[in-house]
mmJSON file of the N, C-alpha and C atoms, coordinates in Angstrom:
{"data_MODEL":{"atom_site":{
"group_PDB":["ATOM","ATOM","ATOM","ATOM","ATOM","ATOM","ATOM","ATOM","ATOM","ATOM","ATOM","ATOM","ATOM","ATOM","ATOM","ATOM","ATOM","ATOM","ATOM","ATOM","ATOM","ATOM","ATOM","ATOM","ATOM","ATOM","ATOM","ATOM","ATOM","ATOM","ATOM","ATOM","ATOM","ATOM","ATOM","ATOM","ATOM","ATOM","ATOM","ATOM","ATOM","ATOM","ATOM","ATOM","ATOM","ATOM","ATOM","ATOM","ATOM","ATOM","ATOM","ATOM","ATOM","ATOM","ATOM","ATOM","ATOM","ATOM","ATOM","ATOM","ATOM","ATOM","ATOM","ATOM","ATOM","ATOM","ATOM","ATOM","ATOM","ATOM","ATOM","ATOM","ATOM","ATOM","ATOM","ATOM","ATOM","ATOM","ATOM","ATOM","ATOM","ATOM","ATOM","ATOM","ATOM","ATOM","ATOM","ATOM","ATOM","ATOM","ATOM","ATOM","ATOM","ATOM","ATOM","ATOM","ATOM","ATOM","ATOM","ATOM","ATOM","ATOM","ATOM","ATOM","ATOM","ATOM","ATOM","ATOM","ATOM","ATOM","ATOM","ATOM","ATOM","ATOM","ATOM","ATOM","ATOM","ATOM","ATOM","ATOM","ATOM","ATOM","ATOM","ATOM","ATOM","ATOM","ATOM","ATOM","ATOM","ATOM","ATOM","ATOM","ATOM","ATOM","ATOM","ATOM","ATOM","ATOM","ATOM","ATOM","ATOM","ATOM","ATOM","ATOM","ATOM","ATOM","ATOM","ATOM","ATOM","ATOM","ATOM","ATOM","ATOM","ATOM","ATOM","ATOM","ATOM","ATOM","ATOM","ATOM","ATOM","ATOM","ATOM","ATOM","ATOM","ATOM","ATOM","ATOM","ATOM","ATOM","ATOM","ATOM","ATOM","ATOM","ATOM","ATOM","ATOM","ATOM","ATOM","ATOM","ATOM","ATOM","ATOM","ATOM","ATOM","ATOM","ATOM","ATOM","ATOM","ATOM","ATOM","ATOM","ATOM","ATOM","ATOM","ATOM","ATOM","ATOM","ATOM","ATOM","ATOM"],
"id":[1,2,3,4,5,6,7,8,9,10,11,12,13,14,15,16,17,18,19,20,21,22,23,24,25,26,27,28,29,30,31,32,33,34,35,36,37,38,39,40,41,42,43,44,45,46,47,48,49,50,51,52,53,54,55,56,57,58,59,60,61,62,63,64,65,66,67,68,69,70,71,72,73,74,75,76,77,78,79,80,81,82,83,84,85,86,87,88,89,90,91,92,93,94,95,96,97,98,99,100,101,102,103,104,105,106,107,108,109,110,111,112,113,114,115,116,117,118,119,120,121,122,123,124,125,126,127,128,129,130,131,132,133,134,135,136,137,138,139,140,141,142,143,144,145,146,147,148,149,150,151,152,153,154,155,156,157,158,159,160,161,162,163,164,165,166,167,168,169,170,171,172,173,174,175,176,177,178,179,180,181,182,183,184,185,186,187,188,189,190,191,192,193,194,195,196,197,198,199,200,201],
"type_symbol":["N","C","C","N","C","C","N","C","C","N","C","C","N","C","C","N","C","C","N","C","C","N","C","C","N","C","C","N","C","C","N","C","C","N","C","C","N","C","C","N","C","C","N","C","C","N","C","C","N","C","C","N","C","C","N","C","C","N","C","C","N","C","C","N","C","C","N","C","C","N","C","C","N","C","C","N","C","C","N","C","C","N","C","C","N","C","C","N","C","C","N","C","C","N","C","C","N","C","C","N","C","C","N","C","C","N","C","C","N","C","C","N","C","C","N","C","C","N","C","C","N","C","C","N","C","C","N","C","C","N","C","C","N","C","C","N","C","C","N","C","C","N","C","C","N","C","C","N","C","C","N","C","C","N","C","C","N","C","C","N","C","C","N","C","C","N","C","C","N","C","C","N","C","C","N","C","C","N","C","C","N","C","C","N","C","C","N","C","C","N","C","C","N","C","C","N","C","C","N","C","C"],
"label_atom_id":["N","CA","C","N","CA","C","N","CA","C","N","CA","C","N","CA","C","N","CA","C","N","CA","C","N","CA","C","N","CA","C","N","CA","C","N","CA","C","N","CA","C","N","CA","C","N","CA","C","N","CA","C","N","CA","C","N","CA","C","N","CA","C","N","CA","C","N","CA","C","N","CA","C","N","CA","C","N","CA","C","N","CA","C","N","CA","C","N","CA","C","N","CA","C","N","CA","C","N","CA","C","N","CA","C","N","CA","C","N","CA","C","N","CA","C","N","CA","C","N","CA","C","N","CA","C","N","CA","C","N","CA","C","N","CA","C","N","CA","C","N","CA","C","N","CA","C","N","CA","C","N","CA","C","N","CA","C","N","CA","C","N","CA","C","N","CA","C","N","CA","C","N","CA","C","N","CA","C","N","CA","C","N","CA","C","N","CA","C","N","CA","C","N","CA","C","N","CA","C","N","CA","C","N","CA","C","N","CA","C","N","CA","C","N","CA","C","N","CA","C","N","CA","C","N","CA","C","N","CA","C","N","CA","C"],
"label_alt_id":[null,null,null,null,null,null,null,null,null,null,null,null,null,null,null,null,null,null,null,null,null,null,null,null,null,null,null,null,null,null,null,null,null,null,null,null,null,null,null,null,null,null,null,null,null,null,null,null,null,null,null,null,null,null,null,null,null,null,null,null,null,null,null,null,null,null,null,null,null,null,null,null,null,null,null,null,null,null,null,null,null,null,null,null,null,null,null,null,null,null,null,null,null,null,null,null,null,null,null,null,null,null,null,null,null,null,null,null,null,null,null,null,null,null,null,null,null,null,null,null,null,null,null,null,null,null,null,null,null,null,null,null,null,null,null,null,null,null,null,null,null,null,null,null,null,null,null,null,null,null,null,null,null,null,null,null,null,null,null,null,null,null,null,null,null,null,null,null,null,null,null,null,null,null,null,null,null,null,null,null,null,null,null,null,null,null,null,null,null,null,null,null,null,null,null,null,null,null,null,null,null],
"label_comp_id":["MET","MET","MET","SER","SER","SER","LYS","LYS","LYS","LYS","LYS","LYS","MET","MET","MET","LYS","LYS","LYS","GLU","GLU","GLU","GLY","GLY","GLY","ARG","ARG","ARG","SER","SER","SER","TYR","TYR","TYR","PHE","PHE","PHE","ILE","ILE","ILE","ILE","ILE","ILE","ASN","ASN","ASN","THR","THR","THR","ASP","ASP","ASP","GLU","GLU","GLU","PRO","PRO","PRO","TYR","TYR","TYR","ALA","ALA","ALA","GLU","GLU","GLU","ALA","ALA","ALA","VAL","VAL","VAL","TYR","TYR","TYR","GLY","GLY","GLY","VAL","VAL","VAL","LEU","LEU","LEU","LYS","LYS","LYS","CYS","CYS","CYS","GLY","GLY","GLY","GLN","GLN","GLN","GLN","GLN","GLN","MET","MET","MET","LYS","LYS","LYS","GLY","GLY","GLY","GLU","GLU","GLU","TRP","TRP","TRP","PRO","PRO","PRO","GLU","GLU","GLU","GLY","GLY","GLY","ASP","ASP","ASP","ILE","ILE","ILE","SER","SER","SER","PHE","PHE","PHE","ARG","ARG","ARG","GLU","GLU","GLU","TRP","TRP","TRP","HIS","HIS","HIS","GLU","GLU","GLU","GLN","GLN","GLN","THR","THR","THR","PHE","PHE","PHE","GLY","GLY","GLY","ARG","ARG","ARG","ALA","ALA","ALA","PRO","PRO","PRO","GLN","GLN","GLN","ALA","ALA","ALA","GLU","GLU","GLU","GLU","GLU","GLU","HIS","HIS","HIS","GLU","GLU","GLU","ALA","ALA","ALA","ALA","ALA","ALA","THR","THR","THR","HIS","HIS","HIS"],
"label_asym_id":["A","A","A","A","A","A","A","A","A","A","A","A","A","A","A","A","A","A","A","A","A","A","A","A","A","A","A","A","A","A","A","A","A","A","A","A","A","A","A","A","A","A","A","A","A","A","A","A","A","A","A","A","A","A","A","A","A","A","A","A","A","A","A","A","A","A","A","A","A","A","A","A","A","A","A","A","A","A","A","A","A","A","A","A","A","A","A","A","A","A","A","A","A","A","A","A","A","A","A","A","A","A","A","A","A","A","A","A","A","A","A","A","A","A","A","A","A","A","A","A","A","A","A","A","A","A","A","A","A","A","A","A","A","A","A","A","A","A","A","A","A","A","A","A","A","A","A","A","A","A","A","A","A","A","A","A","A","A","A","A","A","A","A","A","A","A","A","A","A","A","A","A","A","A","A","A","A","A","A","A","A","A","A","A","A","A","A","A","A","A","A","A","A","A","A","A","A","A","A","A","A"],
"label_entity_id":["1","1","1","1","1","1","1","1","1","1","1","1","1","1","1","1","1","1","1","1","1","1","1","1","1","1","1","1","1","1","1","1","1","1","1","1","1","1","1","1","1","1","1","1","1","1","1","1","1","1","1","1","1","1","1","1","1","1","1","1","1","1","1","1","1","1","1","1","1","1","1","1","1","1","1","1","1","1","1","1","1","1","1","1","1","1","1","1","1","1","1","1","1","1","1","1","1","1","1","1","1","1","1","1","1","1","1","1","1","1","1","1","1","1","1","1","1","1","1","1","1","1","1","1","1","1","1","1","1","1","1","1","1","1","1","1","1","1","1","1","1","1","1","1","1","1","1","1","1","1","1","1","1","1","1","1","1","1","1","1","1","1","1","1","1","1","1","1","1","1","1","1","1","1","1","1","1","1","1","1","1","1","1","1","1","1","1","1","1","1","1","1","1","1","1","1","1","1","1","1","1"],
"label_seq_id":[1,1,1,2,2,2,3,3,3,4,4,4,5,5,5,6,6,6,7,7,7,8,8,8,9,9,9,10,10,10,11,11,11,12,12,12,13,13,13,14,14,14,15,15,15,16,16,16,17,17,17,18,18,18,19,19,19,20,20,20,21,21,21,22,22,22,23,23,23,24,24,24,25,25,25,26,26,26,27,27,27,28,28,28,29,29,29,30,30,30,31,31,31,32,32,32,33,33,33,34,34,34,35,35,35,36,36,36,37,37,37,38,38,38,39,39,39,40,40,40,41,41,41,42,42,42,43,43,43,44,44,44,45,45,45,46,46,46,47,47,47,48,48,48,49,49,49,50,50,50,51,51,51,52,52,52,53,53,53,54,54,54,55,55,55,56,56,56,57,57,57,58,58,58,59,59,59,60,60,60,61,61,61,62,62,62,63,63,63,64,64,64,65,65,65,66,66,66,67,67,67],
"pdbx_PDB_ins_code":[null,null,null,null,null,null,null,null,null,null,null,null,null,null,null,null,null,null,null,null,null,null,null,null,null,null,null,null,null,null,null,null,null,null,null,null,null,null,null,null,null,null,null,null,null,null,null,null,null,null,null,null,null,null,null,null,null,null,null,null,null,null,null,null,null,null,null,null,null,null,null,null,null,null,null,null,null,null,null,null,null,null,null,null,null,null,null,null,null,null,null,null,null,null,null,null,null,null,null,null,null,null,null,null,null,null,null,null,null,null,null,null,null,null,null,null,null,null,null,null,null,null,null,null,null,null,null,null,null,null,null,null,null,null,null,null,null,null,null,null,null,null,null,null,null,null,null,null,null,null,null,null,null,null,null,null,null,null,null,null,null,null,null,null,null,null,null,null,null,null,null,null,null,null,null,null,null,null,null,null,null,null,null,null,null,null,null,null,null,null,null,null,null,null,null,null,null,null,null,null,null],
"Cartn_x":[4.255,4.668,3.734,4.283,3.489,3.707,2.626,2.724,1.814,2.146,1.287,0.122,-1.037,-2.208,-2.072,-2.414,-2.289,-3.663,-3.703,-4.945,-5.495,-6.805,-7.44,-7.447,-6.941,-6.913,-7.958,-8.383,-9.307,-8.543,-8.878,-8.131,-9.05,-8.547,-9.146,-8.433,-9.174,-8.563,-9.165,-8.301,-8.788,-8.05,-8.676,-8.025,-7.136,-5.985,-5.084,-5.587,-6.668,-7.219,-8.34,-8.632,-9.635,-9.093,-9.954,-9.467,-8.811,-9.09,-8.517,-7.311,-6.879,-5.8,-4.503,-4.147,-2.904,-2.985,-4.153,-4.331,-4.221,-4.816,-4.737,-3.284,-2.586,-1.161,-0.394,-0.668,0.026,-0.216,-1.451,-1.783,-1.065,-1.114,-0.435,1.069,1.655,3.097,3.491,2.746,3.039,2.942,1.868,1.679,2.761,3.12,4.156,5.528,5.809,7.085,7.182,6.078,6.085,6.391,5.992,6.269,7.64,8.335,9.636,9.514,8.369,8.121,7.824,8.574,8.375,9.728,10.103,11.44,11.673,10.616,10.772,11.401,11.429,11.97,10.925,11.354,10.428,10.126,9.245,8.895,7.444,7.165,5.821,4.893,3.612,2.622,2.999,3.367,3.741,4.954,5.988,7.177,6.825,6.011,5.593,4.828,3.922,3.115,4.016,5.001,5.939,6.738,7.216,8.0,7.141,5.896,5.022,4.408,3.975,3.243,3.998,5.213,6.027,5.571,4.686,4.228,3.704,3.736,3.2,1.682,1.033,-0.425,-0.852,-2.008,-2.517,-2.612,-2.402,-2.41,-3.697,-4.841,-6.093,-6.224,-5.627,-5.644,-4.898,-3.676,-2.829,-3.437,-3.933,-4.515,-5.74,-6.6,-7.798,-7.432,-6.365,-5.962,-5.386,-4.945,-4.334,-5.329,-6.585,-7.614,-8.629],
"Cartn_y":[-3.358,-4.546,-5.672,-6.795,-7.971,-9.023,-9.504,-10.503,-11.673,-12.825,-13.992,-13.869,-14.299,-14.297,-15.45,-15.166,-16.166,-16.739,-18.022,-18.694,-18.14,-17.992,-17.51,-16.003,-15.277,-13.816,-13.247,-12.019,-11.311,-10.191,-9.929,-8.962,-8.0,-6.789,-5.855,-6.068,-6.058,-6.14,-5.018,-4.207,-3.126,-3.18,-2.651,-2.509,-1.275,-1.346,-0.202,0.932,0.717,1.793,2.561,2.195,2.946,4.34,5.352,6.713,6.894,6.009,6.114,5.193,4.493,3.513,4.138,5.301,5.944,6.318,6.76,7.092,5.841,4.742,3.479,3.016,3.118,2.774,3.568,4.872,5.714,5.265,4.905,4.428,3.107,2.182,0.89,1.064,1.891,2.134,2.697,3.693,4.305,3.273,2.5,1.487,0.42,-0.027,-1.059,-0.498,0.748,1.362,1.49,1.828,1.943,0.597,-0.49,-1.83,-2.335,-1.572,-1.991,-3.077,-3.12,-4.177,-3.626,-2.649,-2.068,-2.077,-3.199,-3.333,-2.494,-1.961,-1.205,0.171,0.666,1.997,3.062,4.292,5.418,5.628,4.786,4.883,5.339,5.946,6.448,5.311,5.617,4.67,4.226,5.162,4.845,3.904,4.213,3.355,1.958,1.887,0.594,-0.197,0.471,-0.194,-0.763,0.013,-0.452,-1.662,-1.618,-2.74,-3.984,-3.806,-4.929,-5.55,-4.721,-5.21,-5.076,-4.506,-4.395,-3.318,-2.446,-1.331,-0.225,0.968,2.109,2.037,2.615,2.671,3.478,3.192,3.944,5.41,6.29,7.73,8.156,7.663,8.065,7.512,6.355,5.8,6.727,7.082,7.906,9.3,9.863,11.195,11.215,10.21,10.156,10.035,9.32,9.103,10.366,11.305,12.5,13.645,13.43,14.496,14.184],
"Cartn_z":[1.174,1.883,1.471,1.223,0.877,1.954,2.527,3.588,3.253,3.795,3.646,4.612,4.156,5.027,6.01,7.269,8.323,8.662,8.874,9.226,10.541,10.605,11.826,11.987,11.0,11.064,10.116,10.352,9.467,8.773,7.515,6.725,5.98,5.761,4.823,3.496,2.425,1.101,0.268,-0.342,-1.203,-2.532,-3.555,-4.856,-4.811,-5.457,-5.455,-6.337,-7.09,-7.909,-7.199,-5.964,-5.203,-4.892,-4.861,-4.618,-3.252,-2.307,-0.963,-0.761,-1.794,-1.656,-1.139,-1.632,-1.186,0.289,0.741,2.158,3.026,2.594,3.331,3.391,2.273,2.225,3.285,3.385,4.361,5.788,6.1,7.451,7.732,6.779,6.956,7.124,6.273,6.338,7.702,8.174,9.476,10.597,10.599,11.638,11.624,10.438,10.325,10.715,10.34,10.721,12.239,12.893,14.347,15.007,14.353,14.86,14.418,13.552,13.03,11.982,11.298,10.324,8.932,8.487,7.151,6.438,5.824,5.235,3.984,3.375,2.137,2.339,3.546,3.796,3.519,3.45,3.288,1.809,1.254,-0.16,-0.302,-1.438,-1.715,-2.155,-2.218,-2.721,-4.13,-4.984,-6.372,-6.412,-5.627,-5.587,-5.075,-4.026,-3.492,-4.541,-5.246,-6.274,-7.361,-7.799,-8.835,-8.349,-7.11,-6.574,-6.38,-5.961,-5.651,-6.898,-7.839,-9.0,-10.31,-10.267,-11.469,-12.427,-11.977,-12.811,-11.901,-12.447,-11.69,-11.699,-10.7,-10.747,-11.972,-12.503,-13.645,-13.274,-14.242,-13.978,-13.291,-13.763,-13.143,-11.731,-11.443,-10.089,-9.154,-9.535,-8.673,-8.516,-9.603,-9.554,-8.645,-8.745,-7.903,-6.436,-6.137,-4.741,-4.106,-4.911,-4.355,-4.214,-4.582,-4.495,-3.451],
"occupancy":[1.0,1.0,1.0,1.0,1.0,1.0,1.0,1.0,1.0,1.0,1.0,1.0,1.0,1.0,1.0,1.0,1.0,1.0,1.0,1.0,1.0,1.0,1.0,1.0,1.0,1.0,1.0,1.0,1.0,1.0,1.0,1.0,1.0,1.0,1.0,1.0,1.0,1.0,1.0,1.0,1.0,1.0,1.0,1.0,1.0,1.0,1.0,1.0,1.0,1.0,1.0,1.0,1.0,1.0,1.0,1.0,1.0,1.0,1.0,1.0,1.0,1.0,1.0,1.0,1.0,1.0,1.0,1.0,1.0,1.0,1.0,1.0,1.0,1.0,1.0,1.0,1.0,1.0,1.0,1.0,1.0,1.0,1.0,1.0,1.0,1.0,1.0,1.0,1.0,1.0,1.0,1.0,1.0,1.0,1.0,1.0,1.0,1.0,1.0,1.0,1.0,1.0,1.0,1.0,1.0,1.0,1.0,1.0,1.0,1.0,1.0,1.0,1.0,1.0,1.0,1.0,1.0,1.0,1.0,1.0,1.0,1.0,1.0,1.0,1.0,1.0,1.0,1.0,1.0,1.0,1.0,1.0,1.0,1.0,1.0,1.0,1.0,1.0,1.0,1.0,1.0,1.0,1.0,1.0,1.0,1.0,1.0,1.0,1.0,1.0,1.0,1.0,1.0,1.0,1.0,1.0,1.0,1.0,1.0,1.0,1.0,1.0,1.0,1.0,1.0,1.0,1.0,1.0,1.0,1.0,1.0,1.0,1.0,1.0,1.0,1.0,1.0,1.0,1.0,1.0,1.0,1.0,1.0,1.0,1.0,1.0,1.0,1.0,1.0,1.0,1.0,1.0,1.0,1.0,1.0,1.0,1.0,1.0,1.0,1.0,1.0],
"B_iso_or_equiv":[0.0,0.0,0.0,0.0,0.0,0.0,0.0,0.0,0.0,0.0,0.0,0.0,0.0,0.0,0.0,0.0,0.0,0.0,0.0,0.0,0.0,0.0,0.0,0.0,0.0,0.0,0.0,0.0,0.0,0.0,0.0,0.0,0.0,0.0,0.0,0.0,0.0,0.0,0.0,0.0,0.0,0.0,0.0,0.0,0.0,0.0,0.0,0.0,0.0,0.0,0.0,0.0,0.0,0.0,0.0,0.0,0.0,0.0,0.0,0.0,0.0,0.0,0.0,0.0,0.0,0.0,0.0,0.0,0.0,0.0,0.0,0.0,0.0,0.0,0.0,0.0,0.0,0.0,0.0,0.0,0.0,0.0,0.0,0.0,0.0,0.0,0.0,0.0,0.0,0.0,0.0,0.0,0.0,0.0,0.0,0.0,0.0,0.0,0.0,0.0,0.0,0.0,0.0,0.0,0.0,0.0,0.0,0.0,0.0,0.0,0.0,0.0,0.0,0.0,0.0,0.0,0.0,0.0,0.0,0.0,0.0,0.0,0.0,0.0,0.0,0.0,0.0,0.0,0.0,0.0,0.0,0.0,0.0,0.0,0.0,0.0,0.0,0.0,0.0,0.0,0.0,0.0,0.0,0.0,0.0,0.0,0.0,0.0,0.0,0.0,0.0,0.0,0.0,0.0,0.0,0.0,0.0,0.0,0.0,0.0,0.0,0.0,0.0,0.0,0.0,0.0,0.0,0.0,0.0,0.0,0.0,0.0,0.0,0.0,0.0,0.0,0.0,0.0,0.0,0.0,0.0,0.0,0.0,0.0,0.0,0.0,0.0,0.0,0.0,0.0,0.0,0.0,0.0,0.0,0.0,0.0,0.0,0.0,0.0,0.0,0.0],
"pdbx_formal_charge":[null,null,null,null,null,null,null,null,null,null,null,null,null,null,null,null,null,null,null,null,null,null,null,null,null,null,null,null,null,null,null,null,null,null,null,null,null,null,null,null,null,null,null,null,null,null,null,null,null,null,null,null,null,null,null,null,null,null,null,null,null,null,null,null,null,null,null,null,null,null,null,null,null,null,null,null,null,null,null,null,null,null,null,null,null,null,null,null,null,null,null,null,null,null,null,null,null,null,null,null,null,null,null,null,null,null,null,null,null,null,null,null,null,null,null,null,null,null,null,null,null,null,null,null,null,null,null,null,null,null,null,null,null,null,null,null,null,null,null,null,null,null,null,null,null,null,null,null,null,null,null,null,null,null,null,null,null,null,null,null,null,null,null,null,null,null,null,null,null,null,null,null,null,null,null,null,null,null,null,null,null,null,null,null,null,null,null,null,null,null,null,null,null,null,null,null,null,null,null,null,null],
"auth_seq_id":[1,1,1,2,2,2,3,3,3,4,4,4,5,5,5,6,6,6,7,7,7,8,8,8,9,9,9,10,10,10,11,11,11,12,12,12,13,13,13,14,14,14,15,15,15,16,16,16,17,17,17,18,18,18,19,19,19,20,20,20,21,21,21,22,22,22,23,23,23,24,24,24,25,25,25,26,26,26,27,27,27,28,28,28,29,29,29,30,30,30,31,31,31,32,32,32,33,33,33,34,34,34,35,35,35,36,36,36,37,37,37,38,38,38,39,39,39,40,40,40,41,41,41,42,42,42,43,43,43,44,44,44,45,45,45,46,46,46,47,47,47,48,48,48,49,49,49,50,50,50,51,51,51,52,52,52,53,53,53,54,54,54,55,55,55,56,56,56,57,57,57,58,58,58,59,59,59,60,60,60,61,61,61,62,62,62,63,63,63,64,64,64,65,65,65,66,66,66,67,67,67],
"auth_comp_id":["MET","MET","MET","SER","SER","SER","LYS","LYS","LYS","LYS","LYS","LYS","MET","MET","MET","LYS","LYS","LYS","GLU","GLU","GLU","GLY","GLY","GLY","ARG","ARG","ARG","SER","SER","SER","TYR","TYR","TYR","PHE","PHE","PHE","ILE","ILE","ILE","ILE","ILE","ILE","ASN","ASN","ASN","THR","THR","THR","ASP","ASP","ASP","GLU","GLU","GLU","PRO","PRO","PRO","TYR","TYR","TYR","ALA","ALA","ALA","GLU","GLU","GLU","ALA","ALA","ALA","VAL","VAL","VAL","TYR","TYR","TYR","GLY","GLY","GLY","VAL","VAL","VAL","LEU","LEU","LEU","LYS","LYS","LYS","CYS","CYS","CYS","GLY","GLY","GLY","GLN","GLN","GLN","GLN","GLN","GLN","MET","MET","MET","LYS","LYS","LYS","GLY","GLY","GLY","GLU","GLU","GLU","TRP","TRP","TRP","PRO","PRO","PRO","GLU","GLU","GLU","GLY","GLY","GLY","ASP","ASP","ASP","ILE","ILE","ILE","SER","SER","SER","PHE","PHE","PHE","ARG","ARG","ARG","GLU","GLU","GLU","TRP","TRP","TRP","HIS","HIS","HIS","GLU","GLU","GLU","GLN","GLN","GLN","THR","THR","THR","PHE","PHE","PHE","GLY","GLY","GLY","ARG","ARG","ARG","ALA","ALA","ALA","PRO","PRO","PRO","GLN","GLN","GLN","ALA","ALA","ALA","GLU","GLU","GLU","GLU","GLU","GLU","HIS","HIS","HIS","GLU","GLU","GLU","ALA","ALA","ALA","ALA","ALA","ALA","THR","THR","THR","HIS","HIS","HIS"],
"auth_asym_id":["A","A","A","A","A","A","A","A","A","A","A","A","A","A","A","A","A","A","A","A","A","A","A","A","A","A","A","A","A","A","A","A","A","A","A","A","A","A","A","A","A","A","A","A","A","A","A","A","A","A","A","A","A","A","A","A","A","A","A","A","A","A","A","A","A","A","A","A","A","A","A","A","A","A","A","A","A","A","A","A","A","A","A","A","A","A","A","A","A","A","A","A","A","A","A","A","A","A","A","A","A","A","A","A","A","A","A","A","A","A","A","A","A","A","A","A","A","A","A","A","A","A","A","A","A","A","A","A","A","A","A","A","A","A","A","A","A","A","A","A","A","A","A","A","A","A","A","A","A","A","A","A","A","A","A","A","A","A","A","A","A","A","A","A","A","A","A","A","A","A","A","A","A","A","A","A","A","A","A","A","A","A","A","A","A","A","A","A","A","A","A","A","A","A","A","A","A","A","A","A","A"],
"auth_atom_id":["N","CA","C","N","CA","C","N","CA","C","N","CA","C","N","CA","C","N","CA","C","N","CA","C","N","CA","C","N","CA","C","N","CA","C","N","CA","C","N","CA","C","N","CA","C","N","CA","C","N","CA","C","N","CA","C","N","CA","C","N","CA","C","N","CA","C","N","CA","C","N","CA","C","N","CA","C","N","CA","C","N","CA","C","N","CA","C","N","CA","C","N","CA","C","N","CA","C","N","CA","C","N","CA","C","N","CA","C","N","CA","C","N","CA","C","N","CA","C","N","CA","C","N","CA","C","N","CA","C","N","CA","C","N","CA","C","N","CA","C","N","CA","C","N","CA","C","N","CA","C","N","CA","C","N","CA","C","N","CA","C","N","CA","C","N","CA","C","N","CA","C","N","CA","C","N","CA","C","N","CA","C","N","CA","C","N","CA","C","N","CA","C","N","CA","C","N","CA","C","N","CA","C","N","CA","C","N","CA","C","N","CA","C","N","CA","C","N","CA","C","N","CA","C","N","CA","C","N","CA","C","N","CA","C"],
"pdbx_PDB_model_num":[1,1,1,1,1,1,1,1,1,1,1,1,1,1,1,1,1,1,1,1,1,1,1,1,1,1,1,1,1,1,1,1,1,1,1,1,1,1,1,1,1,1,1,1,1,1,1,1,1,1,1,1,1,1,1,1,1,1,1,1,1,1,1,1,1,1,1,1,1,1,1,1,1,1,1,1,1,1,1,1,1,1,1,1,1,1,1,1,1,1,1,1,1,1,1,1,1,1,1,1,1,1,1,1,1,1,1,1,1,1,1,1,1,1,1,1,1,1,1,1,1,1,1,1,1,1,1,1,1,1,1,1,1,1,1,1,1,1,1,1,1,1,1,1,1,1,1,1,1,1,1,1,1,1,1,1,1,1,1,1,1,1,1,1,1,1,1,1,1,1,1,1,1,1,1,1,1,1,1,1,1,1,1,1,1,1,1,1,1,1,1,1,1,1,1,1,1,1,1,1,1]
}}}
């Protein structure tokens, strides 16, 4: 999910190549779905990355996130 940053709010920002990125994605997806604000549907981290950035995460990025 891609959202505009809102003035007066605080944000976490992480690189998608961090080994924990897929786990963070899962937490965000779950929380947003509970609020009814996840328009992408039930897609994986890899699918989301491809839709958002136009490419799949690097093999080593995805592999590190799953271990």
